[in-house]
N, C-alpha and C positions, 0 to 999 in steps of 0.2 A: 504494499500499499504506499502511495506517494505521501510523505510528511511535509506539511506547509511551514511556514514562518509562524503562524499562529498555534502550530502542535508544540513548536517547542518552547514558546513561552508560555502555553499552558502548564506543561511539565515543570519549567521552573516557576512557576505560582505555586504548584502543587508541593514540589520540594522545599520550597521557602514555608510554605503553611504550615505544613508538616513536621519539617527538621529543624528550619535554620537556614540562616545564608550559607552556611558553611558545607552545607549539600549540593550549592550550586558550582560543582566544579565541572571542568569540559570531560573527564573520564566520566563522572557518574552520568550527566546529560546523556551522552552518545550511547552508554552502556542502556540506559534506561529507553531510548529512543530506537535501539539497535541499528545503530546507524554510524558511519564512521565521522570522523573529524572533518572530512572534505564537505560532507552534507550541513554540518554545523557554519561552517565558514563560508559556504554558499550563499546562506541566509543573512548570516551577521557579520562576516569579515574579522571579528575576534570577540575575545571575552568581554571587553569594556563595551562594544557596540552591545551585545546581548545584555550586558547589566543596563544600559541605559533605554534599551526596550523594554525591558521590565517595568522598570520606574515610569517612563513615560505610559506606559499601559495602564498601569495602576492609579497614576494621577488623572488620566483620562477618565476611565470607567468608573472610579469612585469617587470623582470631585466635580470634573468638568460635565460630564453627561449626566449627572445629577442635577447641576444647576439648570443645563439647557433644557432638560424637562420640564423645569418650573413656567408656569405662565409668564409673559414678557411684562406683564402689569404687576407691579410688587406690592399694590396696595391690598389690604383687608386681612383680617386675623388669620383665615382659613389657610393663609401661604404656609405659615410656619407648620402648621398640622399636616399640610401636604408635602413639606420637607420631610417632617418626622416619618411619614409612610415612607419616603423613598429611600431615607436613610436605613429605616428597619430591615429593609430587603438587601442591603449591601453584605460584601463578604467580610465579616468583622475579623475572623480569625486572620485573613490575609492583610488586613489595615493594620493588625497588631504585628504581624511578622515583618513589616516594613517599617514600623517604629521600632521595634526591636533592634532591627538592622541599623537603624540610624543612630542608636547609642554606639555603637562600634565603628561607624565608617561615617566620615567628613562629608563626603560628596553624596551620600543618602541622606544626610541630615539636613543639606541644605534644601534638598527637593522635599523633605518633610517639613522643614518650615515653611516653604513656598505654599504647600498643599493646605498646612494649618491656618496660615494667612489670608489663603485664599476663602477658605470656610468660616472664617472668622467674620470676613469682609462681608460676605454676603448675610449672615444672619445680623450684622451690624445694620446693612442695608435695611433688611426685613424689619428692625425695631425701630430703626428711623422713621419708616414710613407708617409705623404705627403710633408715632407721635411720642414717644417715649425720649425723655430729655437727656439721657445717657445712654444711647443705643450698643455704645462699643462695651460698656461696663455688662450691660446683659447679655451681649453676645459672648463675651468671654466666660461670664457663668454657664451660659446654656453648653458652650463648647466644652468646658470642663466638665460638666457634668456627662455630657457624650463620652468625652474620653475615658472618664471614671466608670461609668457601667459599661463601657466596652472591654476595659481590663477585667472587670468583674464577672463578666460572661453574663450580664443581664440584658443583653440584646440580642435579637430583636426585642424591644421593649414591650411589657405587658401594659395594659391600658390604665391598671393603677398607677404605674410608674409614670407614664405619660402625664397622667393628671396631677400628680405630685410635682413633677418638674415644670409643670405650666403654673401650677399655686405658687410655688415659689418665685417664680420668675417674675408674676402678676404683681406678689408681694413686694419684691425688690423694685420693681417699678414704681409702685404706689409709695413705697418710703422714699424714694429719689424726688418724686414730684412734692411731697409733704415736707420736704428739707430735712427729714430725719438724717442725723450727722452718725459718725461711729460709735457704736453703743448705744444708739438711740433705742430705746425698747417699742417692739410694736404691738399695738393693743391686740388681746386675744379676740376681743369683736371682729376685727379686721381679717382673721382667718376665715377661708371658705368653708362651707357647709360640706358635710361628706365624710365618709369613712376614709382613713389614709391606712396603705399597707403595713403589716404588723412585720 
């Protein structure tokens, strides 16, 4: 069976997800594909080009394509919920594998930082369209919550977690608007109704 460039990249993603970047050796890739180095070089020219293709593919599919799926009109509270639905369907183990790789490789770290900045910028834009006075603060809170839940294996989010995160973000937005500073208490009467997860 003829193997394509995409087949090589899919294998690399699988190895990265399951075993980490140390599995991405040319010998291992060729053995798993049951092909020669010549086939690999035909598609990528070298291991650095392969690495860059892996990084670019991850960046495109798990960030840029998600953003492009959103409606061009950025208004409305439903857009954050729609983004949450799109994000819940992502390959979170692969995302975490790239983040782990970035801790040990400066080149991967640079791409990871660009991805994080792109995602936070989108969240900032969405919060700004909702009229929040400090949209970047809310975006950073949202993103930190996402990365934390991803690391804990709590994604795809269940409905209670989604609602809890929305409530927490809403409370922060209210605190900002009402002028509550650092250490200011939030009235228990401001808490939303409904049960929280145990």
